[in-house]
C-alpha positions in Angstrom: 0.0 0.0 0.0 1.1 3.6 -0.7 0.2 6.2 1.9 -2.2 3.7 3.6 -4.4 3.1 0.5 -4.4 0.2 -2.0 -4.8 2.4 -5.1 -3.1 5.8 -4.4 -3.5 6.8 -8.0 -7.3 6.4 -8.2 -8.0 7.3 -4.6 -5.7 10.3 -4.4 -4.3 11.5 -7.7 -7.1 11.0 -10.2 -9.7 12.1 -7.6 -7.9 15.3 -7.1 -7.3 14.8 -3.4 -3.5 14.9 -3.9 -2.3 17.7 -6.2 0.4 16.7 -8.7 2.6 18.6 -11.2 1.5 17.3 -14.5 4.0 16.5 -17.3 1.7 15.2 -20.0 -2.0 14.3 -20.1 -4.4 12.7 -22.6 -7.9 11.5 -22.2 -6.7 8.1 -21.0 -3.3 8.7 -19.5 -1.6 11.0 -16.9 2.1 11.6 -16.5 3.2 13.6 -13.4 6.2 14.2 -11.2 6.4 11.6 -8.4 5.0 13.0 -5.1 7.9 11.4 -3.2 10.7 11.1 -5.8 13.3 8.4 -5.5 15.5 10.0 -8.2 16.7 13.4 -9.3 14.0 13.3 -12.0 11.1 10.9 -11.3 7.9 10.9 -13.4 5.0 8.5 -13.0 2.8 7.5 -15.9 -0.6 6.0 -15.2 -3.7 4.9 -17.1 -6.7 6.9 -15.9 -8.7 3.6 -15.9 -7.9 1.3 -13.0 -5.7 -1.5 -14.3 -4.0 -3.5 -11.5 -0.8 -4.3 -13.4 0.8 -5.2 -16.7 -0.1 -8.9 -16.4 -3.8 -8.0 -15.9 -4.2 -6.1 -19.2 -7.0 -7.5 -21.3 -7.0 -7.6 -25.2 -9.9 -5.1 -25.3 -7.6 -2.6 -23.5 -5.1 -2.4 -26.4 -6.1 1.1 -27.3 -5.6 2.3 -23.7 -2.2 0.6 -23.7 -1.2 2.2 -27.0 -2.1 5.6 -25.5 -0.2 4.8 -22.3 2.9 3.8 -24.3 2.7 6.8 -26.5 2.8 9.0 -23.4 5.7 7.0 -21.9 7.6 7.5 -25.1 7.0 11.2 -25.1 8.0 11.6 -21.5 11.1 9.4 -22.0 12.1 11.4 -25.0 11.7 14.6 -23.0 13.9 13.4 -20.1 16.4 11.9 -22.5 16.7 15.2 -24.4 17.1 17.1 -21.2 19.6 14.8 -19.4 21.0 12.4 -22.0 19.5 9.3 -20.5 16.6 7.8 -18.6 15.2 4.5 -17.2 11.6 3.2 -17.7 10.2 0.5 -15.4 7.1 -1.0 -13.9 6.6 -3.3 -10.9 4.4 -6.4 -10.6 3.3 -8.5 -7.7 4.9 -8.0 -4.3 7.3 -5.4 -5.9 4.2 -3.2 -6.6 3.4 -1.1 -3.6 0.4 0.5 -5.4 -2.0 -1.8 -7.0 -2.7 0.4 -10.0 -0.4 -0.1 -13.1 2.1 2.6 -13.2 5.4 3.2 -15.0 8.4 5.1 -13.7 10.5 7.3 -16.0 13.5 8.5 -14.1 17.0 9.9 -14.4 19.9 10.4 -12.0 21.1 9.0 -8.8 18.8 7.5 -6.2 18.0 10.0 -3.5 19.2 9.3 0.1 17.7 10.6 3.3 19.8 12.8 5.5 20.8 9.8 7.6 22.3 8.1 4.5 19.5 5.5 4.0 17.7 5.1 0.7 14.3 6.5 0.2 
């Protein structure tokens, strides 16, 4: 769970309860700066429809996935153009703290807390 909710993105971000800085938005997809970034540049890309994870995508959702990947591509290109590199990843199963499919586009070193531990 993220911030005590199973689906932070539907319950907080898409509902408007948690404000985010948008990077790119379409009718079906939202890209925004992570609310608690782990990297120097950390952008999250989500479908606006609840989809638990990549392995749960259904054939009839191919148009939503095409839109999602088009946004991931645009955001990745933007970060790459600004910084010369980026990583794109998603998590599944126990690695997925938020049960709403989401993709990370990030650049730079992992951020550490003041005590030296990783965030």
